[in-house]
C-alpha positions in Angstrom: 94.3 99.4 97.5 94.2 102.2 94.9 91.8 105.0 95.7 91.0 103.7 99.2 91.7 106.9 101.0 92.3 105.3 104.4 90.3 103.1 106.7 86.5 102.9 106.5 86.3 104.5 110.0 88.4 107.4 108.8 86.4 107.8 105.7 83.2 107.7 107.7 84.5 110.5 109.9 85.1 112.5 106.7 81.5 112.3 105.7 80.0 115.7 105.3 78.5 116.8 108.6 74.9 116.7 107.3 75.4 113.0 106.2 77.0 112.1 109.6 74.0 113.6 111.4 71.6 111.8 109.0 73.2 108.5 109.6 73.3 109.0 113.4 69.6 110.0 113.3 68.7 106.9 111.2 70.6 104.6 113.5 68.7 106.1 116.5 65.4 105.6 114.7 66.0 101.8 114.3 63.4 100.6 116.7 62.8 97.1 118.1 59.5 95.4 118.8 58.7 93.7 122.1 60.4 90.5 120.9 63.6 92.4 120.0 63.1 92.3 116.3 63.7 95.5 114.2 60.5 97.3 113.1 59.8 97.8 109.4 59.3 101.3 108.2 55.9 102.4 106.8 55.4 103.1 103.2 55.3 106.9 104.0 58.6 106.7 105.9 60.3 104.8 103.0 59.0 107.3 100.4 60.4 110.2 102.5 63.8 108.5 102.8 63.9 107.7 99.1 63.4 111.4 98.4 66.6 112.0 100.3 68.5 109.3 98.4 67.3 109.8 94.8 69.7 107.2 93.3 68.1 104.5 95.4 64.9 102.6 94.5 62.5 100.4 96.3 62.0 96.9 95.0 59.6 94.7 97.0 60.9 94.6 100.6 64.3 96.1 99.8 66.1 99.1 98.5 68.8 99.0 95.8 71.3 101.1 93.9 73.9 100.5 91.2 77.2 102.4 91.3 79.5 102.7 88.3 83.2 103.2 89.0 86.2 103.9 86.8 87.4 100.3 86.8 87.3 96.9 88.7 89.9 98.0 91.3 87.9 101.0 92.2 84.7 98.9 92.5 86.5 96.4 94.7 88.0 99.2 96.9 84.5 100.5 97.5 83.2 97.0 98.4 86.1 96.5 100.8 85.4 99.8 102.5 81.7 99.1 102.6 82.4 95.6 104.1 84.3 97.1 107.0 81.4 99.5 107.7 78.8 96.8 107.3 80.6 94.6 109.7 81.0 97.5 112.2 77.2 98.1 112.2 76.4 94.4 111.8 74.2 95.1 108.7 75.3 93.3 105.6 74.1 94.2 102.1 73.6 91.8 99.2 76.2 92.6 96.5 76.4 92.1 92.8 79.6 92.9 91.0 79.9 93.3 87.3 83.4 94.5 86.5 83.2 98.3 87.4 79.5 98.2 88.5 78.3 97.3 92.0 74.7 96.8 92.9 73.8 97.0 96.6 70.5 95.6 97.8 69.5 96.4 101.4 66.8 94.9 103.6 66.6 94.0 107.2 66.0 90.3 107.2 65.0 90.1 110.9 62.2 92.7 110.2 61.2 91.1 106.9 61.6 94.4 105.1 63.1 97.9 105.1 64.2 99.6 108.3 66.0 102.8 109.2 69.1 100.6 109.4 68.9 100.1 105.6 68.8 103.9 104.9 71.7 104.5 107.3 73.9 102.1 105.4 72.7 103.5 102.1 73.7 107.0 103.1 77.1 105.7 104.3 77.5 103.7 101.0 76.8 106.8 98.9 79.4 108.8 100.9 82.0 106.0 100.7 81.5 105.7 96.9 82.8 109.2 96.4 86.2 108.2 97.8 86.9 105.7 95.0 87.2 108.1 92.1 83.9 109.8 91.4 81.4 107.2 90.3 81.1 107.4 86.5 77.7 107.6 85.0 76.4 104.2 84.0 77.4 103.9 80.4 74.8 103.0 77.8 75.8 100.4 75.4 77.5 101.9 72.4 76.7 100.3 69.1 79.8 98.9 67.5 80.9 100.2 64.1 80.4 97.5 61.5 82.7 97.1 58.6 81.1 97.5 55.2 
């Protein structure tokens, strides 16, 4: 696929060292309760992580971000790379595709909210997105010129 830049695993290895370390730290923070379910993050923990990922927002019991790509093929390339990584870590985002825009929503359903697992995948998604032509700024609607 155009702009794919290799396998998801290879792209993950090319993450900047600080992002690889951040993802590894978040994956280690993903705690389980006595029954084996993931533990939700506190409001303070979520706020701290959102400061590190300024393009992401909290909405109820999830986090979300919209990416804008050059075109549909770049958006689909990103989704395919993310799908491989999501399958590897067994954490699957909700996806909304609108031509060249992709919205990811992350929540850990077993925990009933946001966990470190969500921020680990968000960090990885941000890094993967850069491999599919730099995300374009979300375009504001441009008024069409009317004929007089």
